[in-house]
C-alpha positions in Angstrom: 2.8 3.1 22.0 2.5 0.5 19.3 4.0 1.0 15.8 2.2 0.4 12.5 4.4 0.5 9.4 2.7 0.9 6.0 5.0 0.1 3.0 4.1 0.2 -0.7 5.8 -2.4 -2.7 8.9 -1.4 -4.7 8.7 -0.3 -8.3 7.1 -3.0 -10.5 7.6 -3.6 -14.2 4.3 -1.8 -15.1 5.1 1.1 -12.8 8.2 1.5 -14.9 6.2 1.2 -18.1 3.5 3.6 -16.8 0.7 1.0 -17.1 -2.4 0.4 -15.0 -1.6 -2.7 -13.0 -4.4 -3.5 -10.6 -4.6 -7.3 -9.9 -2.3 -8.3 -12.7 0.7 -10.1 -11.1 3.7 -8.3 -12.5 7.2 -8.6 -11.0 9.4 -6.0 -9.3 12.1 -4.2 -11.4 15.7 -4.2 -10.2 15.0 -0.7 -8.8 12.0 -2.1 -7.0 14.1 -4.8 -5.4 16.6 -2.2 -4.3 13.8 -0.1 -2.8 12.6 -3.1 -0.8 16.1 -3.7 0.5 16.6 -0.1 1.4 13.2 0.0 3.2 14.5 -2.9 5.4 17.7 -1.0 6.1 15.7 2.1 7.1 13.5 0.1 9.4 16.5 -1.7 10.9 18.0 1.7 11.6 14.8 2.6 13.6 15.5 -0.4 15.8 11.9 -1.5 15.5 10.8 -5.0 16.4 7.8 -6.2 14.5 5.7 -9.1 15.7 3.6 -9.8 12.6 3.5 -8.8 8.9 0.6 -8.6 6.5 0.7 -8.5 2.7 -1.6 -8.9 -0.3 -1.5 -12.1 -2.4 0.2 -10.3 -5.3 3.8 -11.2 -6.0 5.2 -7.7 -6.1 4.1 -7.1 -2.5 5.2 -10.5 -1.3 8.6 -10.1 -2.8 9.0 -6.6 -1.3 8.1 -8.0 2.1 10.6 -10.9 1.8 13.4 -8.6 0.7 12.6 -6.1 3.4 12.6 -8.7 6.2 15.9 -10.2 4.9 17.4 -6.7 4.9 16.3 -6.3 8.4 17.8 -9.6 9.4 14.5 -10.9 10.8 11.7 -13.3 10.1 8.0 -12.9 11.1 4.7 -14.6 10.9 3.3 -13.4 7.5 -0.4 -13.2 6.8 -1.3 -13.0 3.0 -4.8 -11.8 2.2 -6.5 -10.6 -1.0 -8.3 -7.9 1.0 -5.0 -5.9 0.8 -4.7 -6.4 -3.0 -4.4 -3.3 -5.2 -7.5 -1.6 -6.5 -8.9 -3.5 -9.5 -8.6 -1.3 -12.6 -10.9 -3.4 -14.7 -10.7 -2.7 -18.4 -7.7 -0.3 -17.9 -5.4 -3.0 -16.6 -2.4 -3.3 -18.8 -3.0 -0.1 -20.7 -0.5 2.7 -20.8 -1.6 5.7 -18.7 -0.4 8.3 -21.1 -2.1 6.6 -24.1 -5.3 6.1 -22.1 -5.3 9.9 -21.3 -5.0 10.7 -25.0 -7.9 8.4 -25.8 -10.3 9.4 -23.0 -9.0 12.8 -21.9 -6.8 13.8 -19.0 -9.7 14.8 -16.7 -11.5 11.4 -17.2 -8.4 9.4 -16.5 -7.6 11.6 -13.5 -11.0 10.8 -12.1 -10.5 7.1 -12.7 -7.1 7.2 -11.0 -7.4 9.6 -8.1 -11.1 10.2 -7.2 -12.8 8.5 -4.3 -16.0 7.1 -5.9 -15.6 7.0 -9.7 -15.1 3.5 -11.1 -13.0 2.8 -14.2 -14.9 0.5 -16.7 -15.5 -2.8 -15.0 -13.2 -1.9 -12.1 -13.1 -0.7 -8.5 -13.3 2.9 -7.2 -11.2 3.8 -4.2 -14.5 3.6 -2.2 -14.9 0.0 -3.4 -11.4 -0.8 -2.4 -11.9 0.8 1.0 -15.0 -1.4 1.5 -12.7 -4.5 1.6 -9.5 -3.0 3.1 -10.9 -1.2 6.1 -13.0 -4.1 7.6 -10.0 -6.3 7.2 -7.8 -3.7 8.8 -10.2 -3.2 11.7 -10.8 -7.0 12.3 -7.3 -8.3 11.8 -4.5 -5.7 11.8 -6.0 -3.4 14.4 -6.8 -6.3 16.6 -3.0 -7.1 16.6 -2.2 -3.5 17.3 -4.6 -3.3 20.2 -2.9 -6.4 21.6 0.3 -4.4 21.7 2.0 -5.9 18.6 4.0 -3.8 16.2 2.7 -4.5 12.7 4.3 -4.3 9.2 1.9 -4.0 6.3 3.2 -4.3 2.7 0.6 -3.6 0.1 -0.2 -1.3 -2.8 -0.7 2.4 -3.7 -4.5 2.4 -3.6 -5.1 -0.2 -0.9 -2.8 1.8 1.3 -4.4 5.1 0.3 -7.7 3.7 1.5 -6.2 2.7 4.8 -4.5 6.1 5.2 -7.8 7.8 4.5 -9.4 5.8 7.3 -6.5 6.2 9.8 -6.0 9.9 9.3 -9.7 10.9 8.6 -8.8 12.2 5.2 -11.8 13.6 3.4 -13.1 12.5 0.0 -12.0 15.9 -1.4 -8.5 15.6 0.0 -7.7 12.0 -0.8 -6.9 12.6 -4.5 -3.8 14.6 -3.3 -2.5 11.7 -1.1 0.5 10.0 -2.7 2.1 6.7 -1.4 5.6 6.4 -2.8 7.1 3.0 -3.7 9.4 1.5 -1.1 9.1 4.2 1.5 8.1 3.1 5.1 5.4 5.2 6.7 5.4 4.8 10.5 2.4 5.5 12.8 2.4 5.4 16.6 -1.0 4.2 17.7 -2.5 4.2 21.2 -4.4 1.4 22.8 -7.7 2.8 21.5 -6.5 2.7 17.9 -5.9 6.4 17.5 -3.0 7.8 15.6 -0.6 9.7 17.9 2.2 10.5 15.4 3.2 9.8 11.8 6.7 9.7 10.2 7.7 8.9 6.7 11.3 7.6 6.6 13.7 9.4 4.2 14.8 7.5 1.2 
């Protein structure tokens, strides 16, 4: 079996400040850096050997990958691609989530944040995000997996949610309930046909 690891970046400054981040390039916090190091230690403990890593072009994901690999004591070919970028939150980027909820109402903000096909103003829905992440996943990442390579993917909450939805056949009704925690490796065993055989989330 081949192993795919999905890892959301460690806590960023705007995660800490409860802001919509999207494509804004904000740094990791000290906690986020610690989460990245811890993720590497957990993966090292699993004695996994990865052949290639993928990440978005946003700094918080790239730094998480770098810290994770250093903690594992390994180096890999790294492919950086904007198809793995976080969902673009449009006019909400930089706004505080709690203040936005007060302004527009909890239900509206919940729809913008968690629903499958509702776009925030001038931004992407999860469906829009999936329209770029899944073809890239199929054409690049899954190609490596079907060649027998173990793959590490470091990306973002919503870009990873869209991939999890595809991998696990999660419905549009169920996807709002799916959470991807920062800095926690999620391991999939995948067969030669690209089917998920097992899933394990490593303890923090």
